[in-house]
Residue frames as a rotation matrix with the C-alpha (Angstrom) as fourth column:
UNK 1
-0.099 -0.411 0.906 -35.75
0.982 -0.185 0.023 16.48
0.158 0.893 0.422 -47.01
UNK 2
-0.595 -0.205 -0.777 -34.89
0.421 -0.903 -0.084 20.16
-0.684 -0.377 0.624 -46.93
UNK 3
0.593 0.804 -0.046 -37.16
0.453 -0.380 -0.807 22.70
-0.666 0.457 -0.589 -48.58
UNK 4
-0.076 -0.573 0.816 -35.98
0.990 -0.142 -0.008 24.16
0.120 0.807 0.578 -51.86
UNK 5
-0.209 -0.086 -0.974 -34.97
0.318 -0.948 0.015 27.82
-0.925 -0.307 0.225 -51.91
UNK 6
0.595 0.489 0.638 -36.73
0.741 -0.027 -0.671 29.48
-0.311 0.872 -0.378 -54.87
UNK 7
-0.394 -0.685 -0.613 -34.56
0.134 -0.702 0.699 31.53
-0.909 0.193 0.369 -57.23
UNK 8
0.529 0.652 0.542 -36.43
0.706 0.017 -0.708 33.20
-0.471 0.758 -0.452 -60.10
UNK 9
-0.343 -0.725 -0.598 -34.44
0.082 -0.657 0.749 34.92
-0.936 0.208 0.285 -62.83
UNK 10
0.848 0.527 -0.061 -35.08
0.036 -0.171 -0.985 36.47
-0.529 0.833 -0.164 -66.23
UNK 11
-0.292 -0.910 0.296 -32.63
0.472 0.132 0.872 35.80
-0.832 0.394 0.391 -69.05
UNK 12
0.808 0.536 -0.245 -32.79
0.105 -0.539 -0.835 38.46
-0.579 0.650 -0.492 -71.75
UNK 13
0.746 -0.522 0.415 -30.61
0.517 0.060 -0.854 39.51
0.421 0.851 0.314 -74.65
UNK 14
0.380 -0.607 0.698 -28.74
-0.436 -0.783 -0.443 41.92
0.816 -0.136 -0.563 -72.36
UNK 15
-0.696 -0.716 0.065 -28.08
-0.433 0.346 -0.832 39.36
0.573 -0.607 -0.550 -69.63
UNK 16
-0.083 0.582 -0.809 -29.52
0.540 0.709 0.454 37.44
0.837 -0.399 -0.374 -66.71
UNK 17
-0.679 -0.107 0.727 -31.07
-0.437 -0.736 -0.517 39.20
0.590 -0.668 0.453 -63.72
UNK 18
-0.872 0.325 -0.367 -32.86
0.490 0.606 -0.627 38.24
0.019 -0.726 -0.687 -60.54
UNK 19
-0.113 0.920 0.376 -36.56
0.367 -0.313 0.876 38.89
0.923 0.237 -0.302 -60.01
UNK 20
0.803 0.357 -0.478 -35.87
0.550 -0.133 0.825 39.65
0.231 -0.925 -0.303 -56.32
UNK 21
0.427 -0.638 0.641 -33.73
-0.283 -0.767 -0.576 42.34
0.859 0.064 -0.508 -54.73
UNK 22
0.966 -0.004 0.259 -33.05
-0.252 0.217 0.943 40.42
-0.060 -0.976 0.209 -51.50
UNK 23
0.163 -0.987 -0.004 -29.42
-0.972 -0.160 -0.175 39.99
0.172 0.032 -0.985 -50.46
UNK 24
0.198 -0.067 0.978 -29.96
-0.524 0.836 0.163 36.43
-0.828 -0.545 0.130 -49.30
UNK 25
0.224 -0.243 0.944 -28.14
0.536 0.839 0.089 34.03
-0.814 0.486 0.318 -51.64
UNK 26
0.806 0.041 -0.591 -27.04
-0.365 -0.752 -0.549 36.93
-0.467 0.658 -0.591 -53.84
UNK 27
-0.261 -0.964 -0.042 -23.75
-0.717 0.165 0.677 35.11
-0.646 0.207 -0.735 -54.45
UNK 28
-0.399 0.217 0.891 -25.67
0.418 0.908 -0.033 32.21
-0.816 0.359 -0.453 -55.98
UNK 29
0.691 0.720 0.072 -27.71
0.433 -0.331 -0.838 34.55
-0.579 0.610 -0.540 -58.16
UNK 30
0.467 -0.609 -0.642 -24.54
-0.681 -0.710 0.178 36.39
-0.564 0.354 -0.746 -59.22
UNK 31
-0.573 -0.709 0.412 -22.93
-0.312 0.654 0.689 33.12
-0.758 0.266 -0.596 -60.27
UNK 32
0.030 0.673 0.739 -26.01
0.706 0.509 -0.492 32.16
-0.707 0.537 -0.460 -62.30
UNK 33
0.838 0.300 -0.457 -25.92
-0.020 -0.819 -0.574 35.61
-0.546 0.490 -0.680 -63.95
UNK 34
0.029 -0.921 -0.389 -22.26
-0.791 -0.259 0.555 35.13
-0.612 0.292 -0.735 -64.89
UNK 35
-0.673 -0.374 0.639 -22.80
-0.105 0.902 0.418 31.59
-0.732 0.214 -0.646 -66.16
UNK 36
-0.210 0.707 0.676 -26.10
0.846 0.478 -0.236 31.73
-0.489 0.522 -0.699 -68.06
UNK 37
-0.655 0.066 -0.753 -26.71
-0.357 -0.905 0.230 34.04
-0.667 0.419 0.616 -70.98
UNK 38
0.519 0.841 -0.154 -29.12
-0.512 0.161 -0.844 33.91
-0.685 0.516 0.514 -73.90
UNK 39
-0.133 -0.649 0.749 -27.78
0.286 0.698 0.656 31.05
-0.949 0.301 0.093 -76.06
UNK 40
-0.709 -0.271 -0.650 -26.96
-0.460 -0.520 0.719 31.82
-0.534 0.810 0.244 -79.68
UNK 41
-0.912 0.395 0.110 -29.24
0.366 0.664 0.652 29.08
0.184 0.635 -0.750 -81.08
UNK 42
-0.115 0.910 -0.399 -32.18
0.912 -0.062 -0.405 30.63
-0.393 -0.410 -0.823 -79.21
UNK 43
-0.223 -0.039 -0.974 -31.35
-0.091 -0.994 0.060 34.13
-0.971 0.102 0.218 -80.48
UNK 44
-0.927 -0.241 -0.287 -31.16
-0.297 0.002 0.955 32.94
-0.230 0.971 -0.073 -84.09
UNK 45
-0.731 0.676 -0.100 -34.50
0.486 0.617 0.619 31.14
0.480 0.404 -0.779 -83.83
UNK 46
-0.488 0.529 0.694 -36.28
-0.565 -0.798 0.211 33.82
0.665 -0.289 0.688 -81.73
UNK 47
-0.053 0.393 -0.918 -36.83
0.383 0.857 0.345 31.16
0.922 -0.333 -0.196 -79.09
UNK 48
-0.338 0.041 0.940 -38.28
-0.801 -0.538 -0.264 31.99
0.495 -0.842 0.214 -75.69
UNK 49
0.233 0.475 -0.849 -39.19
0.060 0.864 0.500 29.65
0.971 -0.168 0.172 -72.86
UNK 50
0.470 -0.012 0.883 -39.04
-0.860 -0.234 0.454 28.65
0.201 -0.972 -0.120 -69.22
UNK 51
-0.053 -0.557 -0.829 -36.57
-0.039 0.830 -0.556 26.26
0.998 0.003 -0.066 -67.60
UNK 52
0.668 0.271 0.693 -37.12
-0.707 -0.058 0.705 24.80
0.231 -0.961 0.153 -64.12
UNK 53
0.057 -0.730 -0.681 -34.21
-0.036 0.680 -0.733 23.06
0.998 0.066 0.013 -62.41
UNK 54
0.948 0.133 0.291 -34.03
-0.300 0.057 0.952 21.60
0.110 -0.989 0.094 -58.90
UNK 55
0.239 -0.948 -0.209 -30.41
0.008 0.218 -0.976 21.61
0.971 0.232 0.059 -57.80
UNK 56
0.991 -0.065 -0.119 -28.37
0.118 -0.016 0.993 21.11
-0.066 -0.998 -0.008 -54.67
UNK 57
0.346 -0.932 0.104 -24.84
-0.645 -0.317 -0.695 21.86
0.681 0.173 -0.711 -53.60
UNK 58
0.677 -0.199 -0.709 -22.53
0.505 0.826 0.251 19.44
0.536 -0.527 0.660 -51.84
UNK 59
0.756 -0.398 -0.520 -19.85
0.422 -0.311 0.852 20.19
-0.500 -0.863 -0.067 -49.24
UNK 60
-0.278 -0.942 0.188 -17.24
0.747 -0.090 0.658 20.82
-0.603 0.323 0.729 -51.94
UNK 61
-0.315 0.224 -0.922 -19.45
-0.261 -0.955 -0.142 23.39
-0.912 0.196 0.359 -53.71
UNK 62
-0.997 0.010 0.083 -20.36
0.081 0.354 0.932 21.25
-0.020 0.935 -0.353 -56.71
UNK 63
-0.337 0.928 -0.159 -23.84
-0.821 -0.372 -0.432 21.83
-0.460 -0.015 0.888 -58.11
UNK 64
-0.949 0.085 0.305 -25.94
0.167 0.953 0.254 18.72
-0.269 0.292 -0.918 -58.76
UNK 65
-0.532 0.802 -0.272 -29.13
-0.811 -0.390 0.436 18.63
0.244 0.452 0.858 -60.85
UNK 66
-0.779 0.318 0.540 -31.98
-0.110 0.779 -0.617 16.50
-0.617 -0.541 -0.572 -59.47
UNK 67
0.015 0.841 0.541 -35.06
0.811 0.306 -0.498 17.32
-0.585 0.446 -0.678 -61.52
UNK 68
-0.724 -0.240 -0.647 -35.64
-0.123 -0.878 0.463 19.53
-0.679 0.415 0.606 -64.50
UNK 69
0.035 0.681 0.731 -38.17
0.902 0.293 -0.317 20.46
-0.430 0.671 -0.604 -67.15
UNK 70
-0.672 -0.281 -0.685 -38.55
-0.016 -0.920 0.393 23.14
-0.740 0.275 0.614 -69.77
UNK 71
0.466 0.847 -0.254 -40.76
-0.222 -0.166 -0.961 24.42
-0.856 0.504 0.111 -72.55
UNK 72
0.792 -0.282 -0.542 -37.94
-0.547 0.069 -0.835 23.66
0.273 0.957 -0.099 -75.03
UNK 73
0.906 -0.423 -0.031 -35.44
0.400 0.828 0.393 20.78
-0.141 -0.368 0.919 -74.82
UNK 74
0.252 -0.852 0.460 -32.61
0.627 -0.219 -0.748 22.87
0.737 0.477 0.479 -76.28
UNK 75
0.231 -0.105 0.967 -32.93
-0.520 -0.853 0.032 25.48
0.822 -0.511 -0.252 -73.54
UNK 76
0.930 0.151 0.335 -33.00
-0.366 0.474 0.801 22.75
-0.038 -0.867 0.496 -70.90
UNK 77
0.697 -0.716 0.019 -29.86
0.701 0.676 -0.228 21.10
0.150 0.173 0.973 -72.24
UNK 78
0.097 -0.650 0.754 -28.07
0.235 -0.721 -0.652 24.46
0.967 0.240 0.083 -72.40
UNK 79
0.459 0.146 0.876 -29.00
-0.695 -0.555 0.457 25.38
0.553 -0.819 -0.153 -68.80
UNK 80
0.985 -0.090 0.147 -27.99
-0.026 0.767 0.641 22.00
-0.170 -0.636 0.753 -67.38
UNK 81
0.463 -0.867 0.183 -24.64
0.755 0.278 -0.593 22.10
0.464 0.413 0.784 -69.21
UNK 82
0.030 -0.434 0.900 -23.95
-0.116 -0.896 -0.429 25.58
0.993 -0.091 -0.077 -67.83
UNK 83
0.691 0.316 0.650 -25.04
-0.650 -0.123 0.750 24.72
0.317 -0.941 0.120 -64.27
UNK 84
0.927 -0.344 -0.153 -22.76
0.372 0.897 0.238 21.68
0.055 -0.277 0.959 -64.14
UNK 85
0.140 -0.919 0.370 -19.78
0.539 -0.243 -0.807 24.04
0.831 0.312 0.461 -64.59
UNK 86
0.368 0.089 0.925 -20.57
-0.484 -0.831 0.273 26.00
0.794 -0.548 -0.263 -61.44
UNK 87
-0.108 -0.364 -0.925 -18.63
0.784 0.541 -0.305 25.48
0.612 -0.758 0.227 -58.22
UNK 88
0.568 0.407 0.715 -19.85
-0.116 -0.821 0.559 27.57
0.815 -0.401 -0.419 -55.28
UNK 89
-0.388 -0.790 -0.475 -17.22
0.538 0.224 -0.813 28.30
0.748 -0.571 0.337 -52.66
UNK 90
-0.665 0.102 0.740 -18.32
-0.547 -0.740 -0.390 29.26
0.508 -0.664 0.549 -49.16
UNK 91
-0.964 0.259 -0.066 -20.21
0.232 0.689 -0.686 27.78
-0.132 -0.677 -0.724 -46.25
UNK 92
-0.423 0.860 -0.286 -23.37
-0.508 -0.486 -0.711 29.74
-0.750 -0.155 0.643 -47.11
UNK 93
0.021 0.396 -0.918 -23.71
-0.985 0.167 0.050 27.56
0.173 0.903 0.393 -50.24
UNK 94
-0.856 -0.495 -0.149 -22.79
-0.464 0.863 -0.202 24.23
0.229 -0.104 -0.968 -48.67
UNK 95
-0.877 0.472 -0.089 -25.50
0.480 0.865 -0.148 21.58
0.007 -0.173 -0.985 -48.80
UNK 96
-0.490 0.746 -0.452 -28.33
-0.394 -0.652 -0.648 23.83
-0.778 -0.139 0.613 -49.98
UNK 97
-0.484 0.434 0.759 -31.21
0.794 0.582 0.174 22.99
-0.366 0.688 -0.627 -52.30
UNK 98
-0.633 0.213 -0.744 -32.45
-0.317 -0.949 -0.003 25.52
-0.706 0.234 0.668 -54.84
UNK 99
0.138 0.671 0.729 -35.36
0.798 0.360 -0.483 25.57
-0.586 0.648 -0.486 -57.25
UNK 100
-0.673 -0.495 -0.550 -34.04
0.039 -0.765 0.643 27.65
-0.739 0.411 0.534 -60.13
UNK 101
0.365 0.807 0.464 -36.64
0.728 0.063 -0.683 29.10
-0.580 0.587 -0.564 -62.49
UNK 102
-0.668 -0.639 -0.381 -35.26
0.172 -0.630 0.757 30.82
-0.724 0.440 0.531 -65.58
UNK 103
0.531 0.834 0.152 -37.50
0.455 -0.128 -0.881 32.72
-0.715 0.537 -0.447 -67.97
UNK 104
-0.633 -0.738 0.234 -35.88
0.546 -0.212 0.810 33.33
-0.548 0.641 0.537 -71.36
UNK 105
0.577 0.817 0.003 -37.46
0.609 -0.428 -0.668 36.37
-0.544 0.387 -0.745 -73.03
UNK 106
-0.231 -0.692 0.684 -36.17
0.972 -0.194 0.133 38.31
0.041 0.695 0.717 -76.02
UNK 107
-0.190 0.242 0.951 -38.14
0.363 -0.883 0.297 41.53
0.912 0.402 0.080 -75.55
């Protein structure tokens, strides 16, 4: 089994950003930033939390979720729904495994 590539991001009211400045897999981080924002239900309820998702990409660029957990089930459901919409085009994304850690903070 391949090792997971860690991707740690902060999701705030102004958007999603990476915790690392490295260029490696920046396309993946950019796609996560475009796809995941602070959900409206979490804003209304002042909800913060952490979502961990182990994902992989297949040859066609589809993103598959293998394992996941979160401090709030609503945040987890939102993240998984958003991730399933992503298709990553390019050989640099083909057949990779990522451990995505998203920290939702309002302040």
